[in-house]
MITIPA-121351 format. One line per 5 residues: their letters; for each residue x, z, y of N, C-alpha, C. Coordinates in pm, whole numbers, plus 50000, padded with zeros to 5 digits. Last residue first. Layout:
N
a = X/Z/Y/X/Z/Y/X/Z/Y; ...
//
This chain:
266
xxxxx = 46166/50954/52632/46105/51076/52584/46151/51195/52664; 46304/50733/52720/46165/50745/52754/46092/50859/52715; 46549/50775/52624/46539/50797/52770/46390/50801/52807; 46511/50685/52361/46558/50822/52387/46515/50859/52532; 46463/50410/52401/46362/50496/52334/46388/50642/52367
xxxxx = 46686/50320/52514/46573/50324/52596/46461/50393/52528; 46868/50368/52288/46894/50438/52421/46761/50442/52502; 46754/50199/52095/46752/50338/52070/46783/50421/52200; 46780/49954/52211/46643/50001/52188/46641/50146/52174; 47059/49936/52224/46981/49940/52347/46849/49992/52325
xxxxx = 47108/49924/51948/47163/50043/52024/47092/50058/52164; 46991/49700/51873/46940/49815/51816/46991/49939/51902; 47152/49525/52019/47017/49530/52059/46951/49651/52000; 47391/49558/51880/47384/49594/52023/47239/49614/52078; 47320/49460/51641/47362/49604/51642/47354/49645/51791
xxxxx = 47270/49194/51701/47163/49269/51649/47195/49420/51671; 47523/49110/51786/47415/49105/51885/47304/49189/51827; 47678/49126/51546/47704/49217/51647/47581/49233/51755; 47486/49067/51232/47572/49029/51360/47577/49133/51474; 47534/49266/50938/47447/49197/51043/47529/49167/51167
xxxxx = 47705/49395/50766/47605/49307/50715/47511/49258/50823; 47901/49565/50820/47764/49623/50835/47667/49535/50804; 48123/49418/50760/48124/49546/50711/47981/49601/50720; 48073/49157/50855/48118/49177/50736/48099/49322/50667; 48011/49227/51133/47907/49154/51050/47952/49163/50901
xxxxx = 48266/49323/51222/48142/49408/51224/48028/49341/51143; 48419/49090/51192/48445/49205/51099/48326/49299/51103; 48311/48914/51376/48309/48871/51239/48329/49000/51148; 48347/49060/51620/48206/49037/51566/48209/49005/51418; 48603/49295/51658/48577/49156/51619/48438/49143/51561
xxxxx = 48667/49558/51685/48569/49493/51785/48535/49351/51760; 48860/49604/51492/48725/49673/51484/48621/49625/51577; 49058/49428/51580/48995/49397/51460/48853/49471/51446; 49137/49538/51823/49099/49408/51824/49011/49368/51694; 49235/49802/51725/49109/49788/51826/49055/49649/51832
xxxxx = 49435/49732/51564/49323/49808/51498/49205/49791/51604; 49544/49394/51638/49564/49535/51639/49428/49596/51581; 49507/49131/51379/49522/49180/51512/49542/49331/51516; 49328/48887/51187/49432/48967/51204/49444/49021/51357; 49053/48785/50966/49123/48793/51103/49230/48887/51102
xxxxx = 49022/48693/50706/48908/48681/50804/48970/48686/50942; 49185/48554/50445/49209/48626/50561/49087/48595/50663; 48984/48552/50133/49062/48485/50240/49087/48581/50349; 48810/48677/49960/48931/48618/49910/49017/48543/50010; 48596/48785/50107/48566/48678/50016/48705/48597/49977
xxxxx = 48830/48899/50346/48685/48884/50311/48659/48753/50219; 49058/49120/50495/49031/49018/50395/48880/49004/50376; 49239/49167/50782/49103/49178/50724/49098/49080/50620; 49535/49334/50882/49484/49202/50826/49351/49234/50755; 49680/49466/51180/49592/49492/51050/49533/49359/51016
xxxxx = 50001/49530/51307/49890/49433/51291/49822/49477/51165; 50111/49809/51408/50138/49683/51447/50002/49608/51428; 50069/50056/51299/50144/50055/51427/50162/49919/51478; 49844/50226/51146/49855/50083/51184/49931/50075/51319; 49826/50498/51075/49946/50424/51035/49961/50284/51082
xxxxx = 49591/50593/51187/49718/50685/51201/49852/50585/51172; 49408/50405/51133/49437/50434/51266/49571/50495/51287; 49386/50456/50865/49438/50321/50902/49474/50335/51055; 49264/50704/50862/49399/50690/50810/49466/50561/50862; 49022/50626/50942/49092/50717/51030/49242/50717/50987
xxxxx = 48933/50456/50750/48955/50397/50881/49042/50501/50972; 48992/50420/50431/48970/50535/50520/49029/50479/50657; 49083/50209/50269/48939/50212/50311/48921/50309/50427; 49376/50006/50248/49318/50126/50277/49165/50108/50311; 49698/49901/50142/49557/49864/50141/49478/49995/50156
xxxxx = 49997/49838/50300/49903/49942/50254/49762/49889/50271; 50321/49729/50262/50183/49680/50278/50091/49794/50219; 50628/49744/50429/50529/49825/50342/50395/49741/50374; 50979/49759/50433/50862/49678/50463/50745/49739/50368; 51191/50037/50530/51123/49955/50423/51011/49864/50490
xxxxx = 51269/50203/50733/51374/50140/50631/51315/50051/50534; 51052/50283/50870/51182/50260/50948/51284/50184/50864; 50862/50335/50701/50857/50210/50762/50983/50184/50840; 50898/50605/50632/50949/50500/50521/50969/50366/50597; 50766/50719/50843/50907/50726/50840/50965/50634/50734
xxxxx = 50497/50629/50777/50559/50590/50907/50707/50610/50906; 50460/50762/50528/50459/50616/50542/50525/50571/50657; 50468/51036/50614/50563/50991/50536/50579/50836/50524; 50247/51050/50798/50383/51080/50842/50497/51020/50747; 50041/51012/50601/50067/50909/50716/50209/50925/50772
xxxxx = 50069/51237/50438/50097/51107/50386/50125/50996/50504; 49998/51434/50621/50129/51429/50570/50169/51309/50514; 49739/51356/50674/49829/51372/50788/49972/51361/50731; 49627/51395/50425/49628/51265/50473/49716/51252/50592; 49664/51669/50395/49735/51587/50306/49737/51425/50354
xxxxx = 49469/51751/50590/49613/51789/50597/49695/51701/50504; 49219/51652/50482/49277/51607/50620/49440/51629/50632; 49279/51566/50128/49220/51661/50238/49275/51591/50376; 49209/51253/49951/49297/51359/50013/49226/51441/50109; 49062/51045/49838/49057/51182/49780/49141/51290/49833
xxxxx = 49286/50805/49936/49163/50823/49866/49163/50967/49803; 49525/50721/50057/49461/50826/50114/49325/50870/50043; 49621/50489/49931/49683/50614/49913/49606/50740/49960; 49539/50218/49844/49455/50328/49876/49513/50464/49855; 49845/50117/49727/49702/50089/49717/49619/50213/49736
xxxxx = 50125/49972/49860/50061/50104/49835/49909/50085/49838; 50430/49829/49803/50283/49796/49807/50207/49928/49775; 50729/49768/49979/50647/49880/49913/50505/49833/49918; 51017/49592/49947/50879/49582/49986/50804/49684/49904; 51264/49658/49857/51260/49604/49992/51123/49598/50047
xxxxx = 51315/49965/49669/51247/49825/49690/51262/49793/49835; 51470/50179/49534/51524/50100/49649/51451/49960/49665; 51373/50352/49370/51413/50227/49309/51461/50136/49413; 51297/50566/49523/51416/50581/49453/51461/50454/49386; 51045/50472/49595/51157/50461/49698/51287/50480/49637
xxxxx = 50911/50572/49370/50902/50427/49405/51036/50401/49497; 50923/50834/49397/50970/50777/49283/50992/50634/49300; 50794/50873/49647/50927/50904/49624/50996/50844/49508; 50538/50812/49553/50592/50722/49652/50745/50750/49653; 50490/51030/49384/50499/50887/49327/50562/50798/49418
xxxxx = 50496/51235/49566/50588/51228/49459/50601/51093/49409; 50261/51174/49712/50392/51169/49776/50503/51170/49673; 50063/51217/49511/50081/51078/49571/50217/51065/49640; 50095/51486/49457/50135/51380/49350/50145/51243/49407; 50009/51579/49700/50153/51607/49663/50195/51498/49541
xxxxx = 49736/51517/49679/49819/51457/49781/49965/51468/49764; 49669/51675/49457/49658/51524/49441/49740/51464/49548; 49910/51932/49405/49782/51902/49460/49776/51740/49445; 50099/52024/49102/50086/51973/49246/49940/51933/49285; 50116/52089/48855/50066/52195/48933/50055/52146/49089
xxxxx = 50235/51870/48715/50084/51903/48684/50027/52007/48786; 50500/51887/48771/50414/51803/48861/50268/51821/48836; 50632/52219/48763/50585/52101/48692/50497/52018/48780; 50874/52299/49029/50735/52313/48972/50705/52194/48879; 51103/52253/49165/51121/52303/49027/50988/52337/48957
xxxxx = 51024/52173/49415/51119/52087/49339/51118/52129/49188; 50880/52277/49617/50817/52271/49492/50896/52189/49378; 51038/52263/49843/50991/52404/49805/50922/52391/49667; 51065/51985/49872/51175/52069/49842/51139/52199/49791; 50874/51794/49959/50850/51879/49829/50971/51965/49790
xxxxx = 50887/51583/50149/50837/51723/50182/50811/51803/50073; 50995/51341/50111/50852/51348/50070/50791/51491/50093; 51258/51388/50208/51178/51283/50263/51023/51299/50238; 51337/51589/50041/51320/51634/50187/51224/51522/50239; 51342/51451/49804/51269/51572/49815/51244/51609/49943
xxxxx = 51544/51264/49872/51414/51221/49846/51311/51335/49858; 51763/51418/49895/51727/51344/50020/51571/51306/49994; 51798/51496/49635/51766/51611/49743/51715/51545/49868; 51837/51265/49514/51726/51340/49475/51690/51439/49583; 52078/51190/49627/51972/51100/49644/51841/51185/49607
xxxxx = 52253/51391/49543/52218/51381/49690/52102/51292/49706; 52230/51354/49278/52173/51474/49328/52151/51468/49472; 52363/51106/49268/52225/51114/49222/52156/51235/49275; 52620/51201/49345/52555/51092/49424/52412/51094/49391; 52681/51372/49140/52662/51435/49268/52591/51327/49356
xxxxx = 52482/51301/48835/52604/51281/48923/52580/51349/49061; 52318/51532/48633/52314/51425/48724/52428/51423/48803; 52400/51594/48297/52410/51644/48424/52398/51522/48531; 52141/51554/48034/52281/51535/48089/52275/51591/48227; 51884/51574/47970/51971/51685/47924/52114/51666/47969
xxxxx = 51734/51365/48098/51685/51506/48102/51788/51613/48063; 51919/51152/48051/51867/51180/48186/51815/51328/48199; 51933/51131/47776/52052/51173/47856/52020/51212/47998; 51652/51075/47729/51716/51193/47683/51846/51227/47761; 51582/50815/47848/51515/50944/47890/51603/51057/47855
xxxxx = 51799/50586/47992/51750/50637/47871/51703/50778/47899; 51899/50465/48219/51759/50479/48219/51712/50532/48079; 52150/50577/48409/52130/50566/48265/51971/50574/48248; 52113/50620/48679/52151/50491/48643/52134/50470/48497; 51842/50813/48802/51944/50809/48712/51982/50652/48670
xxxxx = 51599/50820/48950/51734/50793/49019/51851/50769/48923; 51407/50864/48768/51408/50734/48842/51551/50703/48895; 51478/51125/48691/51452/51018/48587/51456/50870/48644; 51473/51261/48918/51604/51244/48841/51592/51125/48751; 51203/51276/48981/51286/51194/49058/51427/51172/48994
xxxxx = 51116/51444/48765/51060/51313/48787/51155/51217/48865; 51272/51666/48820/51299/51586/48688/51238/51448/48694; 51152/51772/49054/51301/51722/49056/51324/51642/48935; 50907/51833/48950/50911/51734/49063/51053/51671/49067; 50925/51861/48579/50922/51911/48726/50925/51799/48828
xxxxx = 50698/51720/48344/50830/51733/48400/50817/51797/48546; 50429/51680/48284/50496/51787/48215/50636/51809/48263; 50351/51453/48422/50296/51577/48457/50370/51707/48398; 50498/51207/48570/50517/51274/48442/50489/51421/48469; 50269/50994/48751/50391/51080/48759/50386/51149/48611
xxxxx = 50092/50791/48912/50151/50789/48779/50280/50865/48779; 49786/50841/49101/49929/50878/49078/49982/50865/48935; 49572/50567/49144/49598/50703/49059/49743/50723/49051; 49635/50326/49283/49551/50433/49345/49576/50572/49271; 50004/50236/49257/49848/50226/49225/49779/50340/49281
xxxxx = 50261/50097/49417/50198/50234/49382/50052/50200/49374; 50530/49889/49347/50381/49903/49374/50347/50042/49333; 50811/49709/49489/50753/49832/49432/50613/49861/49456; 51026/49446/49475/50900/49494/49513/50849/49599/49429; 51286/49351/49399/51273/49445/49511/51130/49468/49569
xxxxx = 51349/49227/49177/51379/49148/49299/51369/49248/49414; 51239/49389/48991/51378/49387/49006/51424/49319/49137; 50965/49300/49000/51003/49441/49044/51164/49448/49071; 50996/49050/48899/50961/49055/49039/50989/49200/49081; 51061/49116/48640/51159/49045/48714/51134/49061/48863
xxxxx = 50819/49242/48550/50944/49321/48559/51048/49254/48641; 50630/49031/48565/50619/49142/48654/50755/49220/48653; 50782/48692/48555/50714/48807/48505/50714/48929/48591; 50701/48409/48748/50806/48510/48719/50728/48626/48668; 50541/48204/48836/50558/48218/48693/50659/48323/48652
xxxxx = 50654/48220/49167/50558/48148/49075/50615/48166/48935; 50790/48313/49364/50767/48409/49254/50683/48340/49151; 51055/48169/49554/50917/48145/49503/50899/48233/49366; 51228/48342/49811/51224/48303/49668/51082/48281/49618; 51237/48452/50066/51284/48314/50047/51275/48257/49906
xxxxx = 51113/48700/50026/51253/48691/50076/51308/48563/50034; 50883/48547/49825/50927/48678/49867/51080/48671/49900; 50618/48353/49826/50750/48334/49863/50796/48491/49906; 50363/48213/49631/50402/48334/49694/50557/48329/49710; 50135/47931/49652/50264/47997/49610/50285/48122/49698
xxxxx = 49873/47730/49490/49944/47793/49614/50079/47871/49564; 49644/47813/49225/49721/47720/49312/49788/47792/49429; 49612/48036/49066/49568/47897/49015/49623/47787/49096; 49865/48281/49037/49768/48198/49122/49732/48065/49038; 49866/48537/48800/49927/48405/48842/49819/48326/48915
xxxxx = 49892/48879/48816/49804/48767/48810/49874/48637/48858; 50125/49027/48829/50032/49068/48729/49924/48960/48705; 50295/48970/49027/50312/48887/48915/50214/48923/48801; 50285/49095/49280/50357/49150/49171/50376/49081/49044; 50104/48924/49420/50245/48943/49469/50331/49001/49367
xxxxx = 49877/48939/49265/49943/48806/49278/50086/48835/49336; 49787/49207/49295/49825/49152/49166/49909/49016/49166; 49725/49208/49563/49843/49286/49524/49889/49237/49390; 49502/49041/49557/49613/49019/49658/49739/49081/49604; 49345/49187/49388/49393/49057/49336/49517/49026/49422
xxxxx = 49272/49391/49568/49356/49426/49458/49414/49288/49391; 49137/49246/49767/49241/49320/49804/49334/49346/49687; 48897/49096/49769/49005/49031/49702/49149/49121/49721; 48653/49194/49852/48727/49102/49935/48850/49039/49887; 48530/49387/49699/48514/49251/49659/48573/49144/49739
xxxxx = 48438/49608/49979/48465/49583/49830/48444/49435/49787; 48596/49471/50291/48488/49546/50205/48523/49522/50065; 48926/49556/50422/48815/49461/50372/48704/49527/50288; 49274/49575/50515/49147/49627/50495/49047/49509/50453; 49609/49645/50521/49505/49539/50482/49377/49613/50449
xxxxx = 49877/49704/50734/49757/49755/50682/49656/49646/50645; 50227/49678/50731/50095/49597/50751/49989/49671/50667; 50510/49742/50892/50416/49815/50808/50272/49755/50836; 50803/49546/50864/50679/49568/50914/50593/49666/50821; 51056/49478/50775/51053/49604/50848/50915/49631/50912
xxxxx = 50996/49124/50788/51072/49239/50729/51072/49360/50825; 50673/49015/50848/50815/49023/50888/50863/49138/50801; 50432/48821/50665/50476/48942/50734/50624/48946/50747; 50152/48616/50605/50289/48636/50606/50320/48762/50677; 49908/48424/50426/49936/48544/50474/50107/48547/50503
xxxxx = 49624/48254/50294/49755/48237/50359/49785/48365/50428; 49407/48159/50033/49458/48269/50122/49599/48234/50169; 49223/48002/49895/49305/47949/49994/49358/48051/50086; 49080/48285/49781/49045/48145/49812/49116/48088/49924; 49056/48502/49509/49140/48460/49626/49100/48309/49649
xxxxx = 48860/48476/49321/48882/48607/49377/48968/48606/49498; 48619/48260/49244/48740/48264/49333/48772/48399/49384; 48496/48200/48936/48491/48271/49056/48621/48283/49130; 48583/48038/48728/48506/47975/48834/48494/48055/48955; 48725/48233/48567/48600/48164/48529/48513/48110/48627
xxxxx = 48881/48314/48842/48846/48380/48716/48712/48303/48674; 49133/48189/49046/48998/48171/48992/48983/48242/48855; 49300/48210/49341/49295/48273/49203/49153/48254/49151; 49507/48040/49571/49367/48048/49503/49385/48122/49363; 49698/48042/49856/49687/48096/49716/49535/48103/49692
xxxxx = 49824/47936/50078/49710/47875/50026/49691/47907/49874; 50108/48125/50058/50077/47989/50104/49952/47939/50029; 50270/48386/50174/50174/48352/50086/50094/48230/50137; 50565/48547/50229/50482/48430/50278/50395/48391/50164; 50767/48817/50339/50675/48773/50227/50579/48654/50303
xxxxx = 50965/48854/50514/50984/48899/50381/50896/48843/50280; 51097/48666/50782/50979/48689/50686/51021/48736/50558; 51369/48848/50951/51290/48730/50926/51163/48765/50827; 51611/49064/50770/51556/48999/50883/51457/48888/50854; 51657/49375/50596/51649/49225/50602/51580/49182/50736
x = 51854/49648/50726/51726/49589/50679/51736/49434/50686
//
């Protein structure tokens, strides 16, 4: 795995008709890190992803990936440099089997028809078998993807991304709409992938964040980094409490005290 900083974002601003979706945002992460990004709605989380992948160009500032400035590079070239992105809604081929979905991505010949009707090479089959095992879908390899649960489709799409050998995986709210069991399976998958990939996960589900945040959590607010630290540090930070609950920590503590004294007097 690569060493040192894999991603450095320096004073990036993104303006849409005067509204700053990102405002002088600076951020960096090491290779091999699994970084979770949280923040209230409108904090700039999706624009943050868009800037890294080239979907949106910064108004000012720069994005450095593995030592290379991504400024003005088109999305497909950034993807080829080693950045893979998973969107909230799974993007899999529903009419193909789980194995065929992975075959399609693993095949060196990217033409669809030879991929579907030709015989995959032994190396590709090993890759597909390995991926099926990694994402925990060996038993459903020959089922059409349409028959998978939402959580299984999420895992299949992550497998399809991993097949492209990205150095950096961007995952947008993967736990949305999952059952508890599916959430546990997904957390285990991301933690195992983090041994060989750098991963940024944007997430709202705080229980899921607790499961996967093995290092540092970054909190975005109004297009900038509000704070960073361990999950406990971030959750107890007065600025974070204020941003999420809309009131200063002192007021919340006062309300809790009033509630306790009210209950004890009855």
